[in-house]
VMD Tcl script that draws the C-alpha trace (Angstrom):
set ca {
  {0.00 0.00 0.00}
  {1.39 3.38 -0.97}
  {2.49 5.33 2.10}
  {2.53 2.23 4.32}
  {6.20 2.82 4.98}
  {5.36 6.12 6.62}
  {2.97 4.61 9.16}
  {3.87 4.84 12.83}
  {2.32 3.44 15.99}
  {0.60 5.82 18.41}
  {1.48 4.52 21.84}
  {0.01 5.40 25.24}
  {2.91 5.61 27.67}
  {2.27 5.85 31.44}
  {3.52 9.43 31.91}
  {1.49 12.55 32.85}
  {1.70 14.15 29.39}
  {-1.53 14.89 27.45}
  {-0.65 13.11 24.21}
  {0.25 9.83 22.56}
  {3.81 9.12 21.37}
  {4.81 7.95 17.89}
  {7.07 4.94 17.40}
  {8.46 3.14 14.36}
  {8.13 -0.62 13.82}
  {10.72 -2.82 15.56}
  {12.73 -3.08 12.35}
  {12.44 -2.25 8.68}
  {10.74 -5.54 7.82}
  {8.37 -5.65 10.79}
  {4.73 -4.66 10.57}
  {3.22 -2.26 13.05}
  {1.54 -3.99 15.98}
  {-2.26 -3.75 15.78}
  {-4.14 -1.41 18.14}
  {-4.49 -2.90 21.60}
  {-1.02 -4.43 21.53}
  {1.23 -4.28 24.57}
  {4.71 -3.08 23.65}
  {8.01 -2.22 25.28}
  {9.26 1.20 24.17}
  {12.25 3.42 24.96}
  {11.25 6.64 26.72}
  {14.17 8.90 27.51}
  {16.55 6.84 29.60}
  {13.78 4.44 30.62}
  {12.08 1.44 29.04}
  {8.31 1.49 29.59}
  {5.37 -0.75 28.80}
  {2.82 1.01 26.60}
  {-0.34 0.27 24.65}
  {-0.72 0.82 20.92}
  {-3.85 2.98 20.58}
  {-3.76 3.39 16.79}
  {-1.67 4.17 13.72}
  {-0.90 7.46 11.99}
  {1.17 8.79 9.11}
  {4.46 10.59 9.68}
  {6.49 12.64 7.23}
  {10.07 11.56 6.46}
  {11.33 14.55 8.47}
  {9.38 13.50 11.55}
  {10.24 9.82 11.13}
  {13.92 10.61 11.38}
  {13.40 11.74 14.98}
  {11.38 8.71 16.05}
  {12.59 5.63 17.88}
  {11.46 2.09 17.06}
  {9.40 -0.09 19.33}
  {11.84 -2.21 21.30}
  {9.69 -5.31 21.56}
  {6.15 -6.48 20.89}
  {4.98 -8.14 24.11}
  {1.42 -9.13 23.19}
  {-0.42 -8.43 19.95}
  {-4.02 -7.24 20.17}
  {-4.29 -7.81 23.92}
  {-7.03 -5.17 24.38}
  {-10.13 -5.32 22.17}
  {-11.15 -2.27 20.08}
  {-14.32 -1.47 22.10}
  {-12.25 -1.00 25.27}
  {-9.74 1.17 23.41}
  {-12.58 3.36 22.15}
  {-14.02 3.59 25.66}
  {-10.72 4.64 27.21}
  {-10.13 7.17 24.43}
  {-13.53 8.73 25.17}
  {-12.79 8.75 28.91}
  {-9.41 10.44 28.43}
  {-11.04 13.25 26.46}
  {-14.11 13.65 28.68}
  {-12.31 13.45 32.03}
  {-9.23 15.34 30.76}
  {-6.59 12.84 31.82}
  {-3.38 11.88 30.06}
  {-3.75 9.08 27.46}
  {-0.99 7.21 29.27}
  {-3.45 6.51 32.09}
  {-4.89 3.90 29.71}
  {-2.01 1.63 30.69}
  {-2.96 1.84 34.37}
  {-6.70 1.46 33.76}
  {-6.66 -1.36 31.20}
  {-3.80 -3.50 32.46}
  {-3.40 -5.12 35.89}
  {-0.15 -4.30 37.65}
  {1.57 -7.53 36.60}
  {1.18 -6.60 32.91}
  {2.55 -3.08 33.32}
  {5.99 -4.63 33.50}
  {7.89 -6.48 30.81}
  {6.67 -9.99 31.57}
  {4.98 -11.64 28.61}
  {1.29 -12.36 28.83}
  {0.48 -16.01 29.27}
  {-2.90 -17.55 28.88}
  {-4.29 -18.40 32.30}
  {-3.73 -21.92 33.61}
  {-6.77 -24.18 33.62}
  {-9.35 -23.20 36.18}
  {-10.00 -26.86 36.97}
  {-8.62 -30.33 36.33}
  {-10.15 -33.75 35.87}
  {-8.70 -37.26 36.03}
  {-7.93 -39.21 32.83}
  {-8.33 -42.97 32.48}
  {-4.55 -43.27 32.58}
  {-4.56 -41.36 35.83}
  {-7.21 -43.61 37.36}
  {-5.19 -46.74 36.57}
  {-1.71 -45.41 37.40}
  {0.23 -46.75 40.35}
  {1.44 -43.75 42.34}
  {2.89 -45.44 45.41}
  {6.20 -43.63 44.93}
  {4.54 -40.28 44.29}
  {2.39 -39.55 47.35}
  {1.61 -35.96 46.31}
  {0.33 -37.15 42.94}
  {-1.65 -39.90 44.64}
  {-3.32 -37.31 46.86}
  {-4.33 -35.26 43.81}
  {-5.68 -38.40 42.12}
  {-7.79 -39.22 45.17}
  {-9.23 -35.70 45.21}
  {-10.13 -35.89 41.51}
  {-11.64 -39.37 41.73}
  {-15.06 -37.90 42.55}
  {-14.97 -35.33 39.74}
  {-13.29 -32.10 38.57}
  {-11.76 -29.81 41.19}
  {-10.70 -26.17 41.01}
  {-6.99 -25.58 40.48}
  {-6.89 -23.33 43.56}
  {-8.24 -26.18 45.69}
  {-5.67 -28.64 44.34}
  {-2.84 -26.20 45.03}
  {-3.72 -26.38 48.71}
  {-2.54 -30.02 48.61}
  {0.33 -29.93 46.09}
  {2.51 -27.43 44.25}
  {2.27 -26.24 40.66}
  {5.13 -28.56 39.64}
  {3.11 -31.62 40.74}
  {0.16 -30.52 38.62}
  {2.45 -29.78 35.68}
  {4.03 -33.25 35.83}
  {0.68 -34.99 36.10}
  {-0.70 -32.99 33.16}
  {2.36 -33.59 30.96}
  {2.23 -37.28 31.89}
  {-1.39 -37.55 30.81}
  {-2.67 -38.33 34.31}
  {-4.89 -35.24 34.52}
  {-6.21 -32.75 32.00}
  {-7.85 -29.37 31.98}
  {-11.57 -29.50 32.65}
  {-13.81 -27.71 30.16}
  {-15.38 -25.63 32.89}
  {-14.71 -24.63 36.47}
  {-16.57 -26.51 39.19}
  {-19.49 -24.26 39.99}
  {-21.43 -23.82 43.20}
  {-24.89 -25.31 43.24}
  {-27.54 -22.70 42.48}
  {-30.05 -22.15 45.27}
  {-33.50 -20.82 44.51}
  {-34.10 -17.37 45.97}
  {-37.19 -16.17 47.82}
  {-40.42 -15.68 45.93}
  {-40.54 -12.20 44.47}
  {-43.38 -9.76 45.03}
  {-45.22 -8.08 42.15}
  {-42.90 -5.05 41.98}
  {-39.79 -7.23 41.97}
  {-41.20 -9.50 39.26}
  {-42.05 -6.49 37.09}
  {-38.52 -5.12 37.51}
  {-36.92 -8.44 36.53}
  {-39.20 -8.75 33.51}
  {-38.33 -5.24 32.30}
  {-34.60 -5.91 32.54}
  {-34.73 -9.32 30.86}
  {-36.96 -7.93 28.10}
  {-33.98 -5.83 26.97}
  {-31.52 -8.71 26.65}
  {-28.95 -8.09 23.92}
  {-29.87 -4.41 23.61}
  {-28.87 -1.34 25.53}
  {-31.19 0.14 28.11}
  {-30.43 1.96 31.37}
  {-32.56 1.19 34.42}
  {-32.59 3.03 37.73}
  {-33.81 0.54 40.32}
  {-34.97 2.74 43.20}
  {-36.13 0.71 46.16}
  {-36.55 1.53 49.81}
  {-33.99 -0.11 52.10}
  {-34.80 -3.78 52.54}
  {-36.99 -3.91 49.42}
  {-35.02 -6.74 47.81}
  {-33.02 -4.92 45.13}
  {-30.27 -7.54 45.28}
  {-32.76 -10.31 44.53}
  {-33.89 -8.37 41.46}
  {-30.27 -8.10 40.29}
  {-29.60 -11.77 40.83}
  {-32.75 -13.17 39.27}
  {-32.30 -10.94 36.21}
  {-28.63 -11.97 36.00}
  {-29.51 -15.65 36.34}
  {-31.79 -15.47 33.32}
  {-29.36 -13.43 31.24}
  {-26.45 -15.77 32.04}
  {-28.02 -18.57 30.03}
  {-25.70 -19.25 27.13}
  {-22.18 -17.83 27.21}
  {-22.83 -14.36 28.60}
  {-20.92 -12.60 31.35}
  {-22.30 -10.40 34.14}
  {-20.31 -7.52 35.63}
  {-21.39 -6.36 39.10}
  {-19.85 -3.16 40.46}
  {-20.15 -2.41 44.17}
  {-18.76 0.31 46.47}
  {-15.38 -0.41 48.06}
  {-16.94 -0.89 51.47}
  {-19.72 -3.14 50.16}
  {-17.61 -5.92 48.64}
  {-17.88 -8.46 51.46}
  {-17.42 -12.25 51.47}
  {-21.10 -12.51 52.44}
  {-22.13 -10.71 49.22}
  {-19.86 -12.93 47.11}
  {-21.30 -16.10 48.67}
  {-24.83 -14.87 48.08}
  {-24.11 -14.11 44.42}
  {-22.54 -17.53 43.87}
  {-25.38 -19.40 45.56}
  {-28.04 -17.58 43.53}
  {-26.32 -17.67 40.15}
  {-24.64 -21.07 40.33}
  {-21.37 -19.61 39.04}
  {-18.11 -18.77 40.74}
  {-17.87 -15.03 41.36}
  {-14.46 -13.75 40.28}
  {-13.55 -10.83 42.53}
  {-11.49 -7.79 41.49}
  {-10.45 -4.97 43.83}
  {-7.35 -3.13 45.04}
  {-7.01 -5.22 48.20}
  {-6.05 -8.34 46.26}
  {-2.50 -9.38 45.53}
  {-1.08 -8.65 42.10}
  {-1.35 -12.32 41.17}
  {-4.99 -12.53 42.24}
  {-5.90 -9.47 40.18}
  {-4.10 -10.88 37.15}
  {-5.88 -14.23 37.50}
  {-9.29 -12.52 37.59}
  {-8.38 -10.33 34.60}
  {-7.24 -13.36 32.61}
  {-10.37 -15.33 33.50}
  {-12.58 -12.46 32.33}
  {-10.66 -12.02 29.09}
  {-10.83 -15.73 28.28}
  {-14.56 -15.89 29.00}
  {-14.02 -18.44 31.75}
  {-15.24 -15.95 34.35}
  {-18.99 -15.73 33.88}
  {-19.59 -13.48 36.90}
  {-17.19 -10.67 37.84}
  {-17.74 -8.70 41.05}
  {-15.54 -5.68 41.60}
  {-15.08 -2.14 42.73}
  {-14.69 0.93 40.53}
  {-11.67 -0.23 38.50}
  {-13.46 -3.42 37.37}
  {-15.47 -1.32 34.92}
  {-12.51 -1.68 32.51}
  {-12.38 -5.48 32.84}
  {-11.98 -7.22 29.43}
  {-15.21 -9.10 28.72}
  {-15.75 -11.50 25.84}
  {-19.55 -11.51 25.82}
  {-21.14 -9.13 28.32}
  {-24.83 -9.78 28.99}
  {-25.63 -7.45 31.89}
  {-23.92 -4.74 33.97}
  {-25.09 -3.94 37.50}
  {-24.00 -0.96 39.62}
  {-25.10 -1.45 43.22}
  {-25.44 1.61 45.50}
  {-24.97 3.80 42.43}
  {-25.08 6.95 44.58}
  {-21.92 6.00 46.48}
  {-19.07 8.49 46.15}
  {-16.40 5.78 45.99}
  {-17.31 5.17 42.34}
  {-15.55 8.48 41.54}
  {-11.78 8.16 41.25}
  {-10.11 10.80 43.41}
  {-6.62 10.81 41.85}
  {-5.03 10.31 38.45}
  {-7.75 9.49 35.94}
  {-10.73 11.05 37.73}
  {-13.47 9.01 36.05}
  {-16.82 8.01 37.54}
  {-17.26 4.24 37.47}
  {-21.05 4.44 37.32}
  {-21.09 6.74 34.31}
  {-18.38 4.78 32.50}
  {-20.40 1.61 33.14}
  {-23.37 3.16 31.33}
  {-21.14 3.94 28.35}
  {-19.74 0.42 28.44}
  {-23.24 -1.06 28.38}
  {-24.20 1.16 25.45}
  {-21.10 0.11 23.52}
  {-21.79 -3.59 24.22}
  {-25.52 -3.33 23.51}
  {-26.59 -4.78 26.87}
  {-28.86 -3.58 29.69}
  {-27.45 -1.88 32.78}
  {-29.11 -1.61 36.18}
  {-28.20 1.18 38.61}
  {-29.58 0.36 42.04}
  {-29.99 2.41 45.19}
  {-32.38 3.13 48.04}
  {-31.17 6.73 47.83}
  {-30.53 7.49 44.14}
  {-28.14 10.27 43.21}
  {-29.62 13.47 41.85}
  {-27.67 12.81 38.65}
  {-29.53 9.55 38.06}
  {-32.90 11.09 38.94}
  {-32.11 13.90 36.49}
  {-31.38 11.31 33.79}
  {-34.74 9.68 34.50}
  {-36.40 13.06 34.03}
  {-34.53 13.55 30.75}
  {-35.70 10.15 29.48}
  {-32.21 8.62 29.49}
  {-32.97 6.08 32.22}
  {-36.09 4.03 32.89}
  {-37.25 4.08 36.53}
  {-38.08 0.81 38.29}
  {-39.52 1.32 41.78}
  {-39.70 -1.00 44.78}
  {-41.91 0.90 47.20}
  {-42.13 -1.56 50.10}
  {-39.88 -3.89 52.01}
  {-39.64 -7.50 50.96}
  {-41.32 -10.18 53.05}
  {-42.97 -9.19 56.31}
  {-40.53 -6.38 57.21}
  {-41.96 -2.89 57.65}
  {-40.44 0.58 57.48}
  {-39.17 1.87 60.85}
  {-40.94 4.56 62.85}
  {-39.10 7.91 62.64}
  {-38.66 10.40 65.48}
  {-36.67 13.64 65.72}
  {-35.23 14.38 69.18}
  {-34.67 18.03 70.08}
  {-31.10 18.14 71.37}
  {-31.29 21.72 72.64}
  {-30.83 22.03 76.38}
  {-29.05 18.69 76.74}
  {-25.31 18.70 77.40}
  {-25.04 14.91 77.60}
  {-23.27 13.10 74.76}
  {-26.18 10.64 74.71}
  {-29.54 12.39 74.94}
  {-31.72 10.97 77.76}
  {-34.49 10.09 75.30}
  {-31.98 8.17 73.19}
  {-30.66 6.30 76.24}
  {-34.22 5.36 77.24}
  {-34.94 4.03 73.74}
  {-31.66 2.08 73.67}
  {-32.32 0.42 77.01}
  {-35.88 -0.45 75.98}
  {-34.86 -2.10 72.70}
  {-32.00 -4.01 74.33}
  {-34.31 -5.27 77.09}
  {-36.66 -6.58 74.38}
  {-33.80 -8.53 72.77}
  {-33.04 -6.09 69.97}
  {-29.78 -4.61 68.75}
  {-28.93 -0.91 68.51}
  {-26.96 0.96 65.84}
  {-25.59 4.48 66.50}
  {-24.10 6.44 63.61}
  {-21.59 9.26 64.01}
  {-19.38 10.09 61.06}
  {-16.36 11.15 63.08}
  {-13.47 8.92 64.10}
  {-11.44 9.41 67.24}
  {-12.31 10.57 70.73}
  {-12.87 14.31 70.18}
  {-12.43 16.61 67.17}
  {-10.93 19.50 69.18}
  {-8.40 19.81 72.02}
  {-8.60 23.27 73.64}
  {-7.00 25.03 76.59}
  {-9.61 26.18 79.12}
  {-7.37 29.06 80.25}
  {-6.11 30.79 77.09}
  {-8.22 29.24 74.32}
  {-5.30 27.55 72.49}
  {-6.44 24.79 70.12}
  {-4.43 21.90 68.72}
  {-4.24 22.62 65.00}
  {-2.45 20.78 62.22}
  {0.64 22.71 61.14}
  {0.16 21.56 57.54}
  {-3.63 21.77 57.10}
  {-6.49 24.19 57.77}
  {-7.90 21.78 60.32}
  {-7.88 20.83 63.98}
  {-6.08 17.73 65.19}
  {-8.38 14.98 66.43}
  {-7.84 13.46 69.86}
  {-7.32 9.68 69.70}
  {-7.40 8.82 73.38}
  {-6.74 5.07 73.03}
  {-3.43 5.84 71.32}
  {-2.68 8.96 73.37}
  {-2.12 10.90 70.17}
  {-3.39 13.85 68.18}
  {-3.96 13.05 64.52}
  {-4.85 15.02 61.40}
  {-7.49 13.18 59.39}
  {-6.44 15.01 56.22}
  {-2.65 14.59 55.99}
  {-2.09 11.92 58.64}
  {0.26 14.00 60.81}
  {0.47 12.77 64.41}
  {1.92 13.90 67.71}
  {1.43 12.98 71.38}
  {-1.38 14.59 73.35}
  {0.32 17.32 75.44}
  {0.00 17.29 79.23}
  {-0.02 21.10 79.36}
  {-1.00 23.93 77.05}
  {2.03 24.82 74.88}
  {1.10 28.52 75.10}
  {0.28 29.13 78.78}
  {1.34 25.78 80.34}
  {-2.07 25.28 81.94}
  {-2.96 21.62 82.58}
  {-6.64 22.37 81.90}
  {-6.98 20.88 78.42}
  {-10.51 20.09 77.26}
  {-11.54 17.51 74.67}
  {-14.50 19.11 72.89}
  {-17.08 17.26 70.84}
  {-17.38 13.53 70.43}
  {-16.11 10.99 67.96}
  {-16.81 7.27 67.89}
  {-14.28 6.54 70.67}
  {-16.00 8.87 73.12}
  {-19.43 7.69 72.03}
  {-18.33 4.11 72.70}
  {-17.34 5.05 76.26}
  {-20.70 6.78 76.82}
  {-22.61 3.74 75.59}
  {-20.60 1.42 77.86}
  {-21.58 3.63 80.82}
  {-25.25 3.77 79.81}
  {-25.58 0.07 78.88}
  {-22.93 -1.77 80.93}
  {-24.47 -5.23 80.56}
  {-24.33 -5.58 76.75}
  {-21.42 -5.81 74.29}
  {-20.50 -2.54 72.56}
  {-18.76 -2.76 69.17}
  {-17.04 0.22 67.56}
  {-16.93 0.14 63.77}
  {-14.48 2.55 62.15}
  {-11.14 2.39 60.36}
  {-9.24 2.47 63.66}
  {-11.13 -0.42 65.26}
  {-11.52 -2.49 62.07}
  {-7.92 -2.33 60.83}
  {-7.49 -6.07 60.18}
  {-8.40 -7.64 56.85}
  {-11.28 -9.73 58.19}
  {-12.19 -7.77 61.34}
  {-15.35 -6.25 59.91}
  {-16.67 -9.46 58.38}
  {-16.08 -11.37 61.61}
  {-17.94 -8.71 63.57}
  {-20.88 -8.81 61.15}
  {-21.09 -12.58 61.56}
  {-21.15 -12.14 65.35}
  {-23.86 -9.47 65.18}
  {-25.99 -11.60 62.85}
  {-26.04 -14.19 65.62}
  {-28.73 -12.01 67.19}
  {-27.28 -11.38 70.67}
  {-28.33 -7.94 71.98}
  {-25.50 -5.43 71.46}
  {-24.78 -1.84 70.48}
  {-22.93 -0.91 67.31}
  {-21.22 2.49 67.24}
  {-19.71 3.52 63.95}
  {-19.05 5.68 60.92}
  {-20.03 5.18 57.28}
  {-18.62 1.65 57.39}
  {-21.77 0.78 59.32}
  {-24.31 2.59 57.17}
  {-23.63 0.94 53.81}
  {-26.15 -1.70 52.84}
  {-25.41 -4.36 55.47}
  {-28.26 -6.72 56.33}
  {-28.47 -6.83 60.13}
  {-31.87 -8.37 60.91}
  {-31.40 -8.06 64.69}
  {-31.14 -4.24 64.68}
  {-34.42 -2.73 65.88}
  {-33.18 0.77 66.81}
  {-30.95 3.00 64.68}
  {-29.99 6.59 65.40}
  {-28.02 9.37 63.73}
  {-26.14 11.74 66.04}
  {-24.59 15.12 65.29}
  {-26.11 15.93 61.88}
  {-26.11 19.67 62.48}
  {-22.79 20.50 60.82}
  {-23.96 19.03 57.52}
  {-27.12 21.16 57.60}
  {-25.07 24.32 57.09}
  {-22.19 23.16 54.89}
  {-20.73 25.33 52.11}
  {-20.79 22.27 49.81}
  {-23.93 22.30 47.66}
  {-23.92 18.49 47.68}
  {-24.04 18.29 51.50}
  {-27.87 18.13 51.80}
  {-28.00 15.26 49.29}
  {-25.29 13.33 51.14}
  {-26.96 13.93 54.48}
  {-30.30 12.75 53.15}
  {-28.67 9.60 51.77}
  {-26.89 8.83 55.04}
  {-30.03 9.37 57.12}
  {-32.15 7.19 54.85}
  {-29.47 4.47 54.71}
  {-29.01 4.38 58.49}
  {-32.77 4.35 59.02}
  {-32.89 1.39 56.67}
  {-30.77 -0.73 59.02}
  {-33.63 -0.86 61.58}
  {-36.46 -3.36 61.51}
  {-35.26 -5.56 58.65}
  {-36.14 -8.76 60.51}
  {-39.32 -9.99 62.13}
  {-39.61 -7.14 64.64}
  {-40.58 -3.56 63.87}
  {-37.89 -0.90 63.92}
  {-37.42 2.62 65.24}
  {-35.19 5.40 63.91}
  {-34.10 8.52 65.81}
  {-32.35 11.75 64.75}
  {-30.76 13.84 67.50}
  {-30.40 17.50 66.45}
  {-30.39 21.04 67.78}
  {-32.35 22.11 64.69}
  {-35.46 19.90 64.80}
  {-37.50 22.30 62.65}
  {-35.00 22.32 59.79}
  {-36.98 21.72 56.56}
  {-34.49 19.11 55.33}
  {-35.02 16.95 58.42}
  {-38.78 17.46 58.36}
  {-38.90 16.35 54.73}
  {-36.83 13.25 55.44}
  {-38.88 12.41 58.54}
  {-41.87 11.87 56.30}
  {-39.99 8.79 55.13}
  {-40.04 9.48 51.39}
  {-36.50 9.93 50.10}
  {-37.55 10.28 46.45}
  {-39.84 13.23 47.20}
  {-37.04 14.82 49.23}
  {-34.51 14.23 46.43}
  {-36.78 15.66 43.75}
  {-37.20 18.85 45.79}
  {-33.40 19.11 46.05}
  {-33.15 18.58 42.30}
  {-35.55 21.46 41.71}
  {-33.46 23.69 44.00}
  {-30.29 22.75 42.10}
  {-31.99 23.55 38.79}
  {-33.09 26.97 40.01}
  {-29.58 27.68 41.31}
  {-28.01 26.49 38.02}
  {-25.97 23.81 39.74}
  {-25.26 20.21 38.68}
  {-26.82 18.10 37.39}
  {-28.83 20.86 35.67}
  {-25.55 22.39 34.49}
  {-22.21 20.83 33.63}
  {-19.40 21.59 36.08}
  {-15.65 21.11 35.99}
  {-12.96 22.32 38.36}
  {-9.39 23.24 37.58}
  {-7.60 22.66 40.86}
  {-4.15 23.92 41.76}
  {-2.08 23.65 44.92}
  {1.30 25.01 45.90}
  {3.40 25.76 48.96}
  {2.93 29.45 48.11}
  {-0.71 30.48 47.75}
  {0.14 33.13 45.15}
  {1.66 30.53 42.81}
  {-1.60 28.57 42.73}
  {-3.66 31.72 42.20}
  {-1.39 32.95 39.40}
  {-1.67 29.68 37.50}
  {-5.45 29.63 37.79}
  {-5.78 33.24 36.61}
  {-3.76 32.37 33.51}
  {-5.73 29.14 33.05}
  {-8.97 31.10 33.21}
  {-7.80 33.40 30.43}
  {-6.91 30.41 28.23}
  {-10.24 28.67 28.82}
  {-12.52 31.70 28.50}
  {-15.04 31.51 25.67}
  {-18.68 32.24 24.93}
  {-21.10 29.96 26.78}
  {-18.61 29.10 29.53}
  {-18.93 30.70 32.98}
  {-15.69 30.90 34.95}
  {-15.60 31.67 38.67}
  {-12.44 32.09 40.70}
  {-9.75 31.43 41.67}
  {-11.59 30.39 44.83}
  {-10.09 28.73 47.90}
  {-11.05 25.09 48.39}
  {-13.30 24.29 51.34}
  {-10.18 22.86 53.02}
  {-7.89 25.75 52.04}
  {-4.61 24.08 53.08}
  {-3.76 20.38 53.15}
  {-0.42 18.67 53.61}
  {1.43 22.00 53.44}
  {-0.17 23.02 50.13}
  {-2.51 25.96 49.62}
  {-5.45 24.86 47.46}
  {-7.47 26.94 44.99}
  {-9.83 26.15 42.14}
  {-11.58 27.54 39.09}
  {-15.24 26.71 38.58}
  {-16.14 26.09 34.93}
  {-19.88 25.90 34.26}
  {-21.89 25.54 31.04}
  {-25.40 24.67 29.92}
  {-23.92 22.49 27.18}
  {-21.84 19.61 28.54}
  {-20.21 18.85 25.18}
  {-19.11 22.48 24.81}
  {-17.48 22.42 28.25}
  {-15.65 19.14 27.61}
  {-14.52 20.19 24.13}
  {-13.17 23.51 25.37}
  {-11.14 21.82 28.09}
  {-9.81 19.23 25.62}
  {-8.81 21.96 23.16}
  {-6.92 24.02 25.72}
  {-5.41 21.23 27.82}
  {-2.07 21.13 25.93}
  {-1.76 24.92 26.28}
  {-2.42 24.66 30.03}
  {0.47 22.22 30.34}
  {2.74 24.67 28.49}
  {2.14 27.56 30.92}
  {5.28 28.51 32.84}
  {3.16 29.00 35.96}
  {2.05 25.34 35.69}
  {5.57 24.22 36.61}
  {5.29 25.81 40.06}
  {2.08 24.05 41.08}
  {0.39 20.67 41.22}
  {-2.79 20.87 39.17}
  {-5.48 18.81 37.52}
  {-8.91 19.04 35.93}
  {-11.88 17.36 37.62}
  {-14.95 16.95 35.41}
  {-18.22 16.27 37.25}
  {-16.51 16.73 40.65}
  {-18.04 15.31 43.82}
  {-15.72 17.10 46.27}
  {-15.14 20.86 46.45}
}
mol new
graphics top color blue
foreach p $ca { graphics top sphere $p radius 0.5 }
foreach p [lrange $ca 0 end-1] q [lrange $ca 1 end] { graphics top cylinder $p $q radius 0.2 }
display resetview
């Protein structure tokens, strides 16, 4: 083909530069690797693994400056639909194309090791193996005995013998790869009610074609059963199901439930796994052997051979938004992935995000509603307690309710989203307060450790015995975190176990799951915790739930704060009364007449959320308008402001509103002063296109070299 000699490979290299890099073929006779190939390329003095994203033409003058690809590692490793998806994400979310390497490849493949097809997921015994005498090979004999009853998973066999034993037996014809992994036996789920059946029917009706569903169901309404029964029907054949869950929601209990309902092994993918475990899951998905993949945000880029259904559980959860690097939103990327694959997607939540409700109103999503709890469970009774006039950490009315429910054999859940013992340490004599020297924040008292800790940068120091300013010993711990609340509960209810659930108390890998198993045993107890406790856990013994200290969120400068507070309150309320006994939910506040709390107390989150959506629309805030932030931080505040002023000039155009530079809500963190530009537009495409056009010029600004900066499209944090 004429001009073929001028073709070069466009390679995504994992560096923070907003462009692809051109490379020549390995040698004069070699063809260019196809898009999706994993290659080793020279980059300055380094050798890096990159991904071929496409081909382009280069003039002879430009070709003379290009280097050849050093080695083709794997040809066509990533399929074209995933390359197109990542290309769209890089443009929309304004991240460097090189992030594709980090998003599409597990850590083990970002190095120079060659890709190998995954080992068999299971083995079975051959006739030769059944008849062989293995008296002198006890390890092989043990494997034969295990396989005598039928195929076994490779992971199970490796618990009894090493990989070399399996390799020798396979090469000797004693065992062979089984066509399919041993699968758990499928267990029939509970009978669905009319609303659940209608939801399943709507999802299944759209098999093999794209449709977005928002499954909005009150807590305890059986959303998970809808997911699983729809997935079970769509798995018939060779399809794959991808289930995305929040980081905190991926528990062994959920995985077991999925496997028992679907009759397929659930392959799990999240950051807490070892590099080898993540690679094994990735390989199983790419080969089609993994029929069910359950993962956190990053699993949205999992290579799938034949997707049949995508599910995003707790779609409102903020952990689906990446906070660093490629700042994509896993939920929104999942919708694009489903559209590209031509399959249905279900976004589920008891407290849907305003973005999803807005998309329902715009006709982009179809709403499926579960208005009542499954089975015999009923919604809890709500009550707002006026906290004015009470100086006690536990309001007397709350203590009375706790003691009553515990005496009746129930369990109690208390929510306070603040770790530590107290958020402020203050001198009673001179008013000194323990502040972080690197952040615009107080240090939190952690009494168990005898330390002060910053929850933003992690700085720590011992709790002083005297005021460093006036040397007074009268130091007061003001406010209450979960540690102090735990002590108060122990004093009020000394005869029952009290369990604290936060990152400090649940630091071990399995601590939280073990505690949940204990609590599900039904023994009366009190749970005191942060958001770890509020997220979708089924605790049928809890009959009383309460939210303490909501007042700060009622008056936050963050326009998303009312939505988050409403979601937390509704989610915590949903933990009560999920079993046979009725539940009660309490809110302790010094602002009992606040309209937000009164609206929530009526027990209808959707009505509350729609009123918030109307307020956002009138105020021209997301999701009614598109929003992006250009954030900058520097040791010198003026450096960050200067860069953002220049960035604003570059980005300015008709139809784009620019506000700032404005200080971030947390103005200083980790020694850096933080500022941001607000970019707003009625037209989302116009906003994204303008940022994409000017991004290279932003990188070229001299002032950009003195700051750390990034663009955040559709930000969740201010």
